[in-house]
FIKOLZA-1660 file (N, C-alpha, C; in steps of 0.1 Angstrom, whole numbers, plus 5000, padded with zeros to 4 digits):
% residues 103
   i   px   py   pz ch aa at
   1 4749 4930 4924  A  M  N
   1 4760 4938 4921  A  M CA
   1 4768 4941 4934  A  M  C
   2 4781 4939 4934  A  R  N
   2 4789 4941 4946  A  R CA
   2 4797 4954 4944  A  R  C
   3 4799 4960 4955  A  T  N
   3 4807 4972 4955  A  T CA
   3 4821 4969 4960  A  T  C
   4 4831 4974 4953  A  E  N
   4 4845 4973 4956  A  E CA
   4 4851 4986 4960  A  E  C
   5 4860 4986 4969  A  K  N
   5 4867 4998 4973  A  K CA
   5 4879 5000 4965  A  K  C
   6 4880 5012 4959  A  L  N
   6 4891 5015 4951  A  L CA
   6 4900 5026 4957  A  L  C
   7 4913 5026 4955  A  Q  N
   7 4922 5036 4959  A  Q CA
   7 4932 5039 4948  A  Q  C
   8 4935 5051 4946  A  L  N
   8 4945 5055 4936  A  L CA
   8 4957 5061 4943  A  L  C
   9 4969 5056 4939  A  S  N
   9 4981 5062 4945  A  S CA
   9 4983 5075 4939  A  S  C
  10 4994 5081 4942  A  D  N
  10 4998 5094 4936  A  D CA
  10 4998 5093 4920  A  D  C
  11 4991 5101 4914  A  I  N
  11 4991 5101 4899  A  I CA
  11 5003 5109 4894  A  I  C
  12 5011 5104 4886  A  R  N
  12 5023 5111 4881  A  R CA
  12 5023 5111 4865  A  R  C
  13 5029 5121 4860  A  Y  N
  13 5030 5122 4845  A  Y CA
  13 5043 5117 4840  A  Y  C
  14 5044 5109 4830  A  N  N
  14 5056 5104 4825  A  N CA
  14 5058 5110 4811  A  N  C
  15 5066 5120 4810  A  P  N
  15 5068 5127 4797  A  P CA
  15 5074 5119 4786  A  P  C
  16 5081 5108 4790  A  E  N
  16 5087 5099 4779  A  E CA
  16 5076 5093 4771  A  E  C
  17 5065 5089 4777  A  Y  N
  17 5054 5082 4771  A  Y CA
  17 5042 5090 4769  A  Y  C
  18 5042 5103 4774  A  S  N
  18 5031 5112 4774  A  S CA
  18 5019 5105 4780  A  S  C
  19 5021 5099 4792  A  A  N
  19 5011 5092 4799  A  A CA
  19 5011 5094 4813  A  A  C
  20 4999 5093 4819  A  F  N
  20 4998 5094 4834  A  F CA
  20 4998 5080 4839  A  F  C
  21 5005 5078 4851  A  E  N
  21 5007 5065 4857  A  E CA
  21 5002 5065 4872  A  E  C
  22 4997 5054 4876  A  A  N
  22 4993 5053 4890  A  A CA
  22 4991 5038 4893  A  A  C
  23 4991 5035 4906  A  I  N
  23 4988 5022 4911  A  I CA
  23 4974 5022 4916  A  I  C
  24 4965 5014 4911  A  V  N
  24 4952 5013 4916  A  V CA
  24 4950 5001 4924  A  V  C
  25 4945 5003 4937  A  K  N
  25 4943 4993 4946  A  K CA
  25 4928 4990 4947  A  K  C
  26 4925 4977 4945  A  I  N
  26 4911 4972 4945  A  I CA
  26 4909 4963 4957  A  I  C
  27 4900 4966 4966  A  H  N
  27 4897 4957 4977  A  H CA
  27 4885 4948 4973  A  H  C
  28 4886 4935 4973  A  D  N
  28 4875 4927 4968  A  D CA
  28 4875 4914 4976  A  D  C
  29 4864 4911 4983  A  R  N
  29 4862 4899 4991  A  R CA
  29 4872 4897 5001  A  R  C
  30 4876 4908 5008  A  G  N
  30 4886 4906 5019  A  G CA
  30 4900 4906 5015  A  G  C
  31 4903 4907 5002  A  E  N
  31 4917 4907 4997  A  E CA
  31 4919 4920 4990  A  E  C
  32 4932 4923 4989  A  S  N
  32 4936 4936 4982  A  S CA
  32 4945 4933 4970  A  S  C
  33 4941 4939 4959  A  Y  N
  33 4949 4937 4947  A  Y CA
  33 4954 4951 4942  A  Y  C
  34 4966 4951 4937  A  E  N
  34 4972 4963 4932  A  E CA
  34 4975 4961 4917  A  E  C
  35 4972 4971 4909  A  Y  N
  35 4974 4971 4894  A  Y CA
  35 4981 4984 4890  A  Y  C
  36 4993 4982 4884  A  P  N
  36 5000 4994 4878  A  P CA
  36 4993 4997 4865  A  P  C
  37 4988 5009 4864  A  T  N
  37 4981 5013 4852  A  T CA
  37 4987 5026 4846  A  T  C
  38 4984 5028 4834  A  H  N
  38 4988 5041 4827  A  H CA
  38 4978 5044 4817  A  H  C
  39 4977 5057 4813  A  I  N
  39 4968 5061 4803  A  I CA
  39 4974 5072 4795  A  I  C
  40 4974 5071 4782  A  V  N
  40 4981 5081 4774  A  V CA
  40 4971 5093 4773  A  V  C
  41 4976 5105 4777  A  A  N
  41 4968 5117 4776  A  A CA
  41 4977 5129 4777  A  A  C
  42 4973 5140 4771  A  P  N
  42 4982 5152 4772  A  P CA
  42 4983 5158 4786  A  P  C
  43 4993 5165 4789  A  L  N
  43 4995 5171 4802  A  L CA
  43 4983 5179 4807  A  L  C
  44 4976 5186 4797  A  Q  N
  44 4965 5195 4801  A  Q CA
  44 4952 5187 4803  A  Q  C
  45 4952 5174 4802  A  A  N
  45 4939 5167 4803  A  A CA
  45 4933 5169 4817  A  A  C
  46 4920 5168 4818  A  E  N
  46 4912 5170 4830  A  E CA
  46 4915 5158 4840  A  E  C
  47 4916 5161 4852  A  F  N
  47 4918 5151 4862  A  F CA
  47 4908 5140 4863  A  F  C
  48 4895 5144 4861  A  S  N
  48 4884 5134 4862  A  S CA
  48 4886 5124 4850  A  S  C
  49 4890 5128 4839  A  L  N
  49 4891 5119 4827  A  L CA
  49 4903 5110 4830  A  L  C
  50 4914 5115 4835  A  I  N
  50 4926 5107 4838  A  I CA
  50 4922 5096 4849  A  I  C
  51 4916 5101 4860  A  A  N
  51 4913 5091 4871  A  A CA
  51 4903 5081 4866  A  A  C
  52 4893 5085 4858  A  R  N
  52 4883 5075 4853  A  R CA
  52 4890 5065 4844  A  R  C
  53 4899 5069 4835  A  G  N
  53 4907 5060 4826  A  G CA
  53 4915 5050 4834  A  G  C
  54 4922 5055 4844  A  L  N
  54 4931 5046 4852  A  L CA
  54 4922 5036 4859  A  L  C
  55 4911 5040 4865  A  V  N
  55 4903 5031 4872  A  V CA
  55 4896 5020 4863  A  V  C
  56 4892 5025 4851  A  E  N
  56 4886 5015 4842  A  E CA
  56 4896 5005 4837  A  E  C
  57 4908 5009 4835  A  K  N
  57 4919 5000 4831  A  K CA
  57 4922 4990 4842  A  K  C
  58 4922 4994 4854  A  A  N
  58 4924 4985 4865  A  A CA
  58 4912 4975 4867  A  A  C
  59 4900 4980 4865  A  H  N
  59 4888 4972 4865  A  H CA
  59 4889 4961 4855  A  H  C
  60 4893 4964 4843  A  R  N
  60 4894 4954 4832  A  R CA
  60 4904 4944 4836  A  R  C
  61 4915 4948 4841  A  A  N
  61 4926 4939 4845  A  A CA
  61 4921 4930 4857  A  A  C
  62 4913 4936 4866  A  H  N
  62 4908 4928 4877  A  H CA
  62 4898 4917 4873  A  H  C
  63 4890 4920 4863  A  Q  N
  63 4880 4911 4858  A  Q CA
  63 4885 4900 4849  A  Q  C
  64 4897 4903 4844  A  N  N
  64 4904 4893 4835  A  N CA
  64 4907 4881 4843  A  N  C
  65 4905 4869 4838  A  E  N
  65 4907 4856 4845  A  E CA
  65 4922 4854 4846  A  E  C
  66 4930 4858 4836  A  T  N
  66 4945 4856 4837  A  T CA
  66 4951 4870 4836  A  T  C
  67 4952 4877 4847  A  P  N
  67 4958 4891 4846  A  P CA
  67 4972 4890 4842  A  P  C
  68 4977 4900 4835  A  T  N
  68 4991 4901 4831  A  T CA
  68 5000 4905 4842  A  T  C
  69 4996 4915 4849  A  L  N
  69 5004 4920 4860  A  L CA
  69 4995 4924 4872  A  L  C
  70 4996 4917 4883  A  R  N
  70 4987 4920 4894  A  R CA
  70 4995 4916 4907  A  R  C
  71 4994 4924 4917  A  L  N
  71 5000 4921 4930  A  L CA
  71 4988 4919 4940  A  L  C
  72 4988 4907 4945  A  R  N
  72 4977 4903 4954  A  R CA
  72 4982 4903 4968  A  R  C
  73 4975 4911 4977  A  K  N
  73 4979 4912 4991  A  K CA
  73 4968 4906 4999  A  K  C
  74 4970 4895 5006  A  A  N
  74 4960 4890 5015  A  A CA
  74 4960 4897 5028  A  A  C
  75 4949 4900 5033  A  T  N
  75 4948 4907 5046  A  T CA
  75 4950 4897 5057  A  T  C
  76 4960 4899 5064  A  A  N
  76 4964 4890 5075  A  A CA
  76 4956 4894 5088  A  A  C
  77 4952 4885 5096  A  P  N
  77 4946 4888 5109  A  P CA
  77 4956 4894 5118  A  P  C
  78 4951 4903 5126  A  V  N
  78 4960 4910 5136  A  V CA
  78 4964 4900 5147  A  V  C
  79 4976 4898 5149  A  Q  N
  79 4981 4889 5159  A  Q CA
  79 4990 4897 5169  A  Q  C
  80 4989 4893 5182  A  T  N
  80 4997 4899 5192  A  T CA
  80 5010 4891 5192  A  T  C
  81 5021 4898 5193  A  V  N
  81 5034 4891 5194  A  V CA
  81 5038 4890 5208  A  V  C
  82 5041 4878 5213  A  N  N
  82 5046 4876 5226  A  N CA
  82 5061 4878 5226  A  N  C
  83 5065 4890 5231  A  R  N
  83 5080 4893 5232  A  R CA
  83 5085 4889 5245  A  R  C
  84 5097 4883 5245  A  P  N
  84 5103 4880 5258  A  P CA
  84 5106 4892 5266  A  P  C
  85 5106 4891 5279  A  A  N
  85 5109 4902 5288  A  A CA
  85 5124 4905 5286  A  A  C
  86 5128 4918 5287  A  P  N
  86 5142 4922 5286  A  P CA
  86 5150 4915 5297  A  P  C
  87 5162 4912 5294  A  R  N
  87 5171 4905 5304  A  R CA
  87 5174 4915 5315  A  R  C
  88 5177 4927 5312  A  F  N
  88 5181 4937 5322  A  F CA
  88 5171 4948 5322  A  F  C
  89 5165 4951 5333  A  R  N
  89 5156 4962 5334  A  R CA
  89 5164 4975 5337  A  R  C
  90 5159 4985 5330  A  E  N
  90 5166 4998 5331  A  E CA
  90 5163 5004 5345  A  E  C
  91 5173 5007 5352  A  T  N
  91 5172 5013 5366  A  T CA
  91 5176 5027 5366  A  T  C
  92 5171 5035 5375  A  P  N
  92 5176 5049 5376  A  P CA
  92 5191 5050 5378  A  P  C
  93 5196 5061 5374  A  L  N
  93 5211 5063 5376  A  L CA
  93 5216 5062 5390  A  L  C
  94 5208 5067 5399  A  M  N
  94 5213 5066 5413  A  M CA
  94 5214 5052 5418  A  M  C
  95 5204 5043 5414  A  M  N
  95 5204 5029 5418  A  M CA
  95 5217 5022 5412  A  M  C
  96 5220 5025 5400  A  R  N
  96 5231 5019 5394  A  R CA
  96 5244 5024 5401  A  R  C
  97 5245 5036 5405  A  M  N
  97 5257 5041 5411  A  M CA
  97 5259 5035 5425  A  M  C
  98 5247 5033 5433  A  L  N
  98 5248 5027 5446  A  L CA
  98 5252 5013 5445  A  L  C
  99 5248 5006 5435  A  R  N
  99 5252 4992 5433  A  R CA
  99 5267 4991 5429  A  R  C
 100 5271 5000 5422  A  A  N
 100 5286 5000 5418  A  A CA
 100 5294 5003 5431  A  A  C
 101 5290 5012 5440  A  L  N
 101 5297 5014 5452  A  L CA
 101 5297 5002 5461  A  L  C
 102 5286 4995 5462  A  A  N
 102 5285 4984 5471  A  A CA
 102 5293 4972 5466  A  A  C
 103 5296 4971 5453  A  A  N
 103 5303 4960 5448  A  A CA
 103 5318 4961 5450  A  A  C
% end
């Protein structure tokens, strides 16, 4: 059995559908997947029931071979960016004023 890391985004209530909505992020084998999920429940429902329902729905979508809606985010290795040196180095105000007088 493998353990996956799960994250829930902010859970919000949609009164139009009487449902709670969230994006569930599942980290699996070095990759990250995001699933938009919703669960129909009354506004007074317990948080643990809502969270469990959202996570279970995301798990089912993740285990499905052809998911209907999934955002896959590959984890990119950290790379250092070689930036070119600035063309003009910032100098103190007094040095700039002396150069202007000398010119």
